[in-house]
C-alpha positions in Angstrom: -0.1 0.0 -0.1 1.2 3.4 -0.8 1.5 5.9 1.9 0.9 9.6 0.9 1.9 12.5 2.9 -1.8 14.0 2.6 -3.2 10.5 4.5 -4.7 10.9 8.2 -1.9 9.2 10.2 -2.9 7.1 13.0 -1.6 8.0 16.8 -0.1 5.2 18.8 -1.7 6.9 22.0 1.9 5.5 23.7 4.6 5.6 21.2 3.4 8.2 18.6 6.0 8.1 15.6 7.9 5.8 17.7 11.7 6.4 16.4 11.5 8.1 13.1 14.3 11.1 13.1 12.9 14.3 11.6 14.0 17.7 11.9 13.0 19.9 14.5 9.2 21.3 14.4 7.9 24.3 15.2 4.2 25.1 17.2 2.5 27.9 14.9 -0.7 28.1 16.2 -3.6 26.1 17.6 -7.0 26.0 18.8 -9.1 24.6 21.7 -12.9 24.3 21.2 -16.0 23.3 23.6 -19.0 21.6 21.9 -22.0 20.7 23.2 -22.6 17.9 25.3 -19.3 18.4 27.4 -16.6 17.6 24.7 -13.2 19.2 24.2 -11.6 19.7 21.2 -7.7 20.4 20.6 -6.1 21.0 17.1 -2.7 22.5 16.6 -0.7 23.1 13.5 3.0 22.2 13.4 5.7 23.1 10.4 6.0 19.7 9.9 5.6 16.0 11.7 7.4 14.7 14.9 6.5 12.3 16.8 4.2 12.6 19.8 1.4 11.3 22.4 -1.7 12.1 24.1 -2.1 10.5 27.7 -4.3 11.6 30.4 -3.3 12.0 34.0 -4.8 12.1 37.7 -4.9 14.4 40.3 -5.9 16.8 39.0 -7.2 15.3 35.9 -5.1 16.7 33.0 -4.4 16.0 29.0 -0.8 15.8 28.2 0.4 16.1 24.7 4.1 15.4 24.3 6.2 16.2 21.1 9.9 15.3 20.4 12.0 17.5 17.9 9.3 20.0 18.4 9.8 23.9 20.1 6.6 25.2 21.9 7.7 28.5 22.4 4.2 30.2 24.2 0.8 28.6 25.4 -1.2 28.1 22.1 -4.7 29.4 23.1 -6.1 30.1 26.5 -8.0 28.2 29.2 -11.8 27.6 28.8 -14.7 26.5 31.1 -14.0 23.2 31.2 -10.2 23.2 30.3 -9.1 25.3 33.7 -5.4 26.0 32.8 -3.0 25.7 29.9 0.9 25.3 30.3 3.4 24.6 27.9 7.0 24.3 27.1 9.9 22.3 27.2 10.3 19.1 29.6 13.9 18.5 28.6 16.1 18.8 25.7 14.4 17.7 22.5 11.0 17.2 24.3 7.8 19.4 24.5 4.9 19.5 26.5 1.4 20.7 26.6 -0.7 20.3 29.4 -4.6 21.1 29.8 -6.0 21.2 33.1 -9.3 19.5 33.1 -12.6 20.4 34.6 -13.4 16.8 35.4 -12.9 13.1 34.3 -12.4 12.8 30.5 -11.6 10.2 27.8 -9.2 10.6 24.7 -11.8 9.6 21.9 -9.9 10.7 18.5 -6.5 11.5 18.5 -4.3 11.8 15.2 -2.3 14.2 13.0 -3.1 15.3 9.5 0.1 15.9 7.2 0.5 18.1 4.5 2.9 21.2 3.7 2.5 21.1 7.5 1.4 18.8 10.2 -2.1 19.2 12.1 -3.1 17.6 15.4 -6.4 16.9 16.9 -7.7 15.5 19.7 -11.0 15.1 20.9 -12.3 14.2 24.4 -15.6 13.1 25.8 -16.9 13.2 29.5 -16.2 10.2 31.0 -16.8 8.1 34.5 -14.1 8.3 36.8 -13.4 4.9 37.2 -12.8 4.5 33.7 -10.7 7.8 33.9 -8.8 6.2 36.3 -7.7 3.2 34.4 -6.9 5.2 31.4 -4.7 7.8 33.8 -2.6 5.2 35.6 -1.6 3.0 32.9 2.1 2.8 33.3 4.9 5.0 31.3 6.4 3.5 28.2 10.1 3.2 28.9 11.0 5.5 26.1 8.8 8.4 27.0 9.9 8.4 30.9 11.2 11.5 32.3 15.2 11.0 32.2 17.8 9.5 34.8 18.8 12.1 37.1 21.1 14.1 35.7 25.2 13.4 36.5 26.4 15.6 39.9 27.4 18.9 38.8 30.9 20.1 38.8 31.7 23.1 40.9 33.6 26.0 39.3 36.1 28.0 41.8 38.8 27.6 44.7 36.8 28.5 47.6 36.3 26.7 50.3 32.3 27.6 50.1 30.8 25.6 47.9 27.3 27.2 47.3 24.5 26.0 44.7 22.6 28.5 43.0 18.9 27.0 41.8 17.7 29.6 39.2 13.6 28.9 39.8 11.3 27.3 36.9 12.6 26.0 33.8 11.4 23.7 30.6 7.9 23.2 30.8 7.4 25.8 33.6 8.4 29.1 32.8 7.2 31.2 36.4 5.9 34.4 36.5 5.2 36.1 33.2 5.2 39.8 32.6 5.6 42.7 30.1 7.7 40.1 27.7 9.5 39.0 30.9 10.1 35.1 31.9 11.1 34.1 35.8 12.5 31.3 34.6 14.9 33.5 31.9 15.5 36.0 34.2 16.6 33.9 37.3 18.9 31.6 34.9 20.3 34.9 33.8 20.8 36.3 36.9 22.0 32.6 38.4 24.9 33.1 35.9 26.0 36.7 36.6 26.1 35.5 40.4 28.1 32.6 39.4 30.9 35.0 37.3 30.7 36.8 40.5 31.4 34.8 43.0 33.6 32.3 41.1 36.1 35.5 40.7 35.8 36.3 44.2 37.9 33.0 45.1 36.2 32.4 48.3 33.4 30.1 46.5 33.0 26.9 44.2 30.1 27.3 42.5 27.2 25.0 41.2 23.9 25.6 39.4 20.9 23.2 39.4 20.4 24.2 35.6 23.0 25.2 32.8 20.0 26.0 30.4 15.8 26.4 30.0 15.0 22.5 31.2 13.0 21.1 33.6 14.7 19.7 36.9 12.3 18.1 39.5 12.2 20.1 42.9 13.5 17.1 44.7 16.3 16.3 42.1 17.6 20.1 42.8 17.9 19.3 46.3 19.8 15.7 45.3 22.3 17.8 42.8 23.1 20.0 45.9 23.8 17.1 48.2 26.0 15.4 45.3 27.9 18.3 44.6 28.4 18.7 48.4 27.1 22.5 48.9 27.5 24.1 52.1 24.5 26.3 51.1 21.8 26.3 48.8 20.3 29.6 47.4 16.7 29.0 45.2 16.5 32.3 42.8 13.2 33.9 42.0 11.0 36.8 40.7 7.1 35.9 40.9 4.2 37.3 40.6 1.5 37.6 42.9 -2.0 39.2 42.8 -2.9 39.1 46.5 -1.4 41.0 48.9 1.3 43.7 49.0 4.4 42.1 46.8 7.0 44.5 45.7 10.9 44.3 46.5 13.5 41.8 47.4 12.1 39.2 50.1 14.3 36.2 51.5 12.1 33.0 52.5 13.1 30.6 54.6 11.5 26.8 55.5 8.0 26.9 57.7 5.2 24.7 58.2 2.9 27.6 58.0 3.7 30.4 55.6 3.7 34.5 56.8 1.5 35.4 54.9 -1.1 34.9 52.6 1.3 35.4 49.4 4.3 33.1 50.7 1.5 30.6 50.7 0.3 31.1 47.2 4.0 30.8 45.8 4.6 27.5 47.7 1.9 25.8 46.2 2.6 27.3 42.8 6.4 25.9 42.7 5.3 22.9 43.9 2.8 22.8 40.9 5.7 22.5 38.5 6.2 19.2 39.3 2.6 18.1 39.0 2.7 19.6 35.5 5.4 17.2 34.5 3.7 14.0 35.8 6.2 13.7 38.7 4.9 13.1 42.4 6.7 13.5 45.4 4.0 13.4 48.0 4.4 10.2 49.1 8.1 10.3 49.4 8.7 11.1 53.4 7.9 8.2 56.2 7.6 8.5 59.8 11.4 7.5 60.5 12.9 9.5 58.1 10.5 12.4 58.9 11.9 12.3 62.7 15.7 12.3 61.3 15.4 15.3 59.3 13.5 17.0 62.2 16.6 16.0 64.5 18.9 17.4 61.8 17.2 20.7 61.3 17.6 21.4 65.2 21.3 22.7 64.3 20.3 23.8 60.6 17.4 26.0 61.2 19.8 28.3 63.0 22.6 28.9 60.5 19.5 28.9 57.7 18.6 32.1 60.1 21.9 33.4 60.8 22.0 33.0 56.4 18.7 35.0 56.0 20.3 37.7 58.3 23.7 37.9 56.8 21.9 38.4 53.2 19.0 41.1 54.3 22.1 43.2 56.1 24.2 42.9 52.7 21.2 44.1 50.6 20.7 47.2 52.8 24.0 47.8 52.5 24.1 47.9 48.7 20.9 49.7 48.9 18.4 47.3 47.4 14.8 47.9 47.9 13.3 45.3 50.0 9.7 44.1 51.0 8.5 45.8 53.8 8.5 42.9 55.7 12.1 41.2 54.2 12.4 38.1 56.0 9.5 35.4 55.7 8.8 31.7 55.9 6.9 29.5 53.8 6.7 25.4 53.0 8.8 25.7 49.8 9.9 22.4 48.6 13.2 23.3 47.6 14.0 24.6 51.2 13.5 21.1 52.9 16.8 19.5 52.9 17.5 18.8 56.8 21.2 19.1 56.5 22.0 22.6 54.3 21.2 25.9 55.1 18.8 27.4 52.3 17.1 29.7 51.4 14.9 31.3 48.6 15.7 35.0 47.8 12.8 36.7 45.6 14.8 39.1 43.4 11.9 40.7 43.0 8.3 40.5 41.7 7.2 40.6 38.2 3.8 41.8 39.1 5.7 45.3 40.4 6.6 47.5 37.4 9.5 49.0 40.1 10.6 45.5 40.3 10.5 44.6 36.6 12.1 47.6 36.1 15.5 46.8 38.3 15.4 43.1 36.9 15.8 44.9 33.6 19.1 47.3 34.7 22.2 45.7 34.6 23.6 48.1 37.5 20.6 46.8 39.8 21.2 43.2 39.2 25.3 43.7 39.7 24.3 45.4 42.9 21.9 42.8 43.8 25.0 39.8 43.2 27.2 41.5 45.0 24.8 41.9 47.9 24.4 38.1 47.7 28.3 37.7 47.6 28.9 40.1 50.7 25.9 38.2 52.4 27.4 35.0 52.0 30.7 36.0 53.4 29.6 37.5 56.3 27.5 34.3 57.0 30.3 32.1 56.1 32.8 33.9 59.0 29.9 33.6 61.6 29.5 30.3 61.2 32.9 29.3 60.9 33.3 30.7 64.8 30.0 29.5 66.1 29.7 25.9 64.9 32.6 24.4 66.8 31.2 25.6 69.9 27.3 24.0 69.2 29.3 20.9 68.5 30.8 20.4 72.3 
């Protein structure tokens, strides 16, 4: 049978086009239609064919569309009534993902790609009962579509005694906050690279990053990378946007079971949602014994973390960095849960604030912020070295 580029290509819901090697395709546009009877239809126009798949995930109900060798620069359409949220972006090099969060359980009733000069992906959903939906959502991940193994331990740069792990927030499928042409994932990566160069040049530090490019790194893996590198301190860098409450100025967050304010609670929930988008479930990792051991470790780490936050705050004020009216806050951020490593989340500013956006675009301001973090780390390291021997007696 002769196959034409004009025929409809059936989608194997798990394997897509298998291992066919194709040039990278681009997502050119897309549309979302909610029809009568509760149905949902998704249409995506790619510049050319690419391996792909469609699958359902639960908790919350989601349609996940994965593409190999495809560039997806932005969300192709806005949420609607039955599709409550849409996220899109790289999940790792060479792979992109679109996630549609659904208002209830659905089943895929059609999924296919039509190839002409371009390629049209069409997926149709219909409401399903909960039992049938969960059967489909819990199908095991095929080996060739699973997330990659943990990346190798980062190799720190620099010759100093203090090893700092910098964690540029978000990345890949999760852009973080977005406003006025800025994305949090790009800002944090750029600033982390600037800060790394400054710290290495100081010769008092060794520095590693949890990601060096625009890729998705699960929250737990970020801490694993820090431990593998032997980090002495962990700094997660962010530039969020929060609608509720006051959100302007640099802010320092440390770990607490209960958030200091509503804005901190919203941000902690948003950051943890990144792993849900990528299909990574980290909610059942800790057993009772592990929890007790971690609490014991935090008895020593918690005051060290508090001194770290105080030192960073003092250095930022010395550099005339505008700070939140409550510059030190606390929240249940997953990236701050390492029990054996002082950790802080540095909110460089908020993209929801015009003043903060101007600062984040200003190279001179970023240089002052980087210098403040360097000075704060040096101040903290000196105090920590003097205090810790006495704590161990």
